[in-house]
N, C-alpha and C positions, 0 to 999 in steps of 0.2 A: 475860347472867345476874348478878346479883350474887354473890359469893364470899364468904361470912363463915368459911369454915373456918381454923384454924391461928392462928398470931400472924403480926403483922407487923414484920419487923426496921426498924432506925434508917432503912434507906435503903429503905423503901417496899416490900420483898419478901416475898411470902406464904411461911411454912414451913408445907407439909403434913405429914398425921400419915402413918405408915407404912401404915395402912388405905386411905388414897386412892391409893396408889400402883397398886391394883388397878384402879379405873376407867382410869387413865392406859394401864395395859398393854391392856385390851382395846379403847379408843379407837385407841391406836397401832397395834395388830396389824391392825385392819380397814382404817385408812388405808394401811398398808404392802402388805396383801394387793391393796388397789385397784392401788397402782403396780406390783407384781408383774403381776397380768393385763393392764393396760393396753398393756404392752410390745408384745404381738401387733400391735396397732392401728399401731404407728409404723412407717411403710413409705413409700418414694416412691409419689406418687400419692393417698394418704390426706390428708384434711383435718383441720384442728384442730377444726372442728366436728363432726366423725364422733368423734373421740377424746372431745371434750367428752361428746356423747351417751352413748359407752359407760360414761364415768365417772359420769353422771347414772343410767342402769340399772343399775350397779353399787352405788351409794349406796341406790337402791331395793331392791334385791334383798337387801343386808345390813339392810334395814330401819333404817337410821341416818338421820342429819340432815345435810345440807352446811353448814359454817359460813360458807361465802362467798356463797352465794346471799342476796341482800337487804343485804350487809355493805357498810354507808356507799354505798349505789347499785349495788354490783357485783351482776350478775344470772347469774352462771355458777358450776359446781362446781369450777372450776379455773383455775390460770392456766397458759398454755403459752407459752413464752418462746424464740423461734427464733432461732438463729445470735447476731446481736449485741443482741438483747434480753436485758436484764440480768434482769428481773424483772417480773411482772404483765401478761406478755401476753395478751390477751383472746381465747380460743377463737373460732373463726368469723369473726373480724376478719381483714381483709388483714393478711399478713406484711409488716413494714416493709419498703419498696423491691421490693414485689411487687404484681401486680394481684387475688390471690387468696389464699386460706389452704391452698393445696394445698402439701404436702411435697415436695421434690426430693432426689433422690439425694445423700448427704453432709451434708443438714442436720442440725445437733445442736439438741436441745430440752430444755428442762427443763419438766418437769409437776409441778405443786404442787397436793397435796391436802389440805384440813382437813376432818375429821367430827366431828360431835358424837354420842357414845354415853352415855347416861343422864348427859348434862350436862359430861361430860367431853371435851375438845378432843384429837384426835390428828391433828398436824400435820406434814406431810413433803413432800420433795419430792426429785427425781431425775433423772440425765441420761439421754438415750436419741438414737439416731443413726437417721435413715431411710438405710437401707443400709449401706455400708461407710465408716467415717469417715477422713477426711484422717489422716496421721500426727501433724500438728501438733494437730488437733480431740481426737485421741484422747489425746494426752499431755495437753492442758488439761484433759479430764474426769479423768483419773487423777490428777493433782496437785491438783485440787478436791476429789474424795474422801479423797485422803490428808490434805490440809489440814483436812477436818473432822472425821477420826478423830484427827489429832494434837491439834486443840481439845478433842474430848471426853475425850482420854488424860490432859487438864490438870484435868479436873474432879473434885475431892475436897475434903472441908473442911478448911478451914484455907487452901487456894490462893484466887487472887482472879479476878474476871473479866478483869484486865489479863492474868494467866498464861495464859488461853484464848486471847486476842486474839493475844499474842506468839508462842503456838505456831503459830497460823494464819499471821500474817504473815511471819514468819522464815522458814516453809517456802515459802509462795509466791513471796517475794522472790528465795530462794535458787535459785528454778527460773526465774528472769527473767520473772515475772508480775506482775500488780498485784491487790490487794485493793480492792473496792469499799468506801467510805466512808459511801455515802449512805444504805445500808440496813444494817439489824442483826437480829439475834435480838431474842426477848423472853420475858417470863414468860409462863406458860400453866398450865392446871388447868382451872377451871370457868369460867373466862373466855378469850377469843380472844388478846387483847393486854393485858398489865399488865408493871410493873416486874420485874426491870432491862431495859435496853436492853443487848444482848449484842454489844458491839463485835467485829468480826474482826480488829481490828489493836490493838497498845497496849504497854503496857511492864509487866514482870513485876513483881509486888507491887503494882501500883495497882488502884484501884476495889475494890468491895465485895468482902467476904469472903464465900467458899461455905460455907454450912450445909447439913447435912443436912435433907433435906425442900423444898430450892429444886426447883423444875420450870420449864424455860425450853427455848426453842429454839436451836441452833446451826446457821447457815444460810447460810456464806460463798458470797460472788460473787466469782469470779475472773476476770479479764479477760485478753487474751494482748496487749493494749497497755496503753494507760493507765487509770487508777482512774475517770476522770471518766465521769458520767453524765448524761442528761437525759430528762425527762420530756415524752411526747409530746401533742397537743392534747386527747386523749381522757381525759387527766387519771390514767391508769393506766399505760400502757406506758412502762417505763423503758429507753432504749438506751445502749450506749458511745458516746461523742461521737466518738471516732476509728473507730467502726464496726468495732472489732475483735471477735472471739467472746468470749462469755460463758459462763460454766459456774456451777453452782449445786448443791449437795447440801445437804439438811436431815434432821436429827433432832430429836425432842423426849426431852429427857431429864430424871432426876431425880437429885439427889445423895443418896446413900446414906452411911453410916458410913464406909465404906473407899474410895468412888469414886462410880460413877455408875450408873445403869441407862438402857439405850436403850430406850425405849417402841416407836420405830418401825423396829427391825431388819426387813430383808425376810425374810419366811417362807421364801421359796427361795432366798436369798442372790443375788438378782438385781439387782446393784449396776451392771453393766456390760451392757445388753442390747443387744450389737452384737458 
């Protein structure tokens, strides 16, 4: 969908009006509600295909549209990334290294859902555990969520995108983990992907300056091992090269006069569903 609202900065970033934030709030609310509700499906013995079916049913129940079905040939309403899958895991496909899509005890997984509501895109992802997590996996998940929130805390007019990346990277590396460089956040609004690229690493004071009205995602991927990834032969599934565990959290946010608004807050506060 073409977006002609607001002005464009010299960096190619669209500036939305205050009234536009209402559309993002509704899209974000529904996307986050779906992630709240899908948590009950995540347990040993469940399949990623069953989780996808639940998400499809919820999208239909809410009367909204999946942003990912048909996007660049992708045919699913979610990405489900298990253990060492960094992102873009295909629901219903074999989990890398296994013969099926069945979840096992202590698996960790990211579920990513984007919906379109009246032309506005709500994009978010969250971590889940089948059963009880191993201590190091639980720590990875909590560090990743905290890294996201530290990145969001750096969002305010006058700061830069480098400030966001630095806040995330410095916290992750202080915890002896690594930030994935191969994937990033992105502009959002009435289009799915737009400038800017939101890097989850960087130097303070670098990059485009944040302005009120910018809307984008922040979605750090954090690995227990090294940051390198590779994409499998399906051209979607990205895994860690060293097979270390990976975690990700994602919010859609908008820059306000004094800071930022998170459009995809969990209605039930369900950020750690384990």
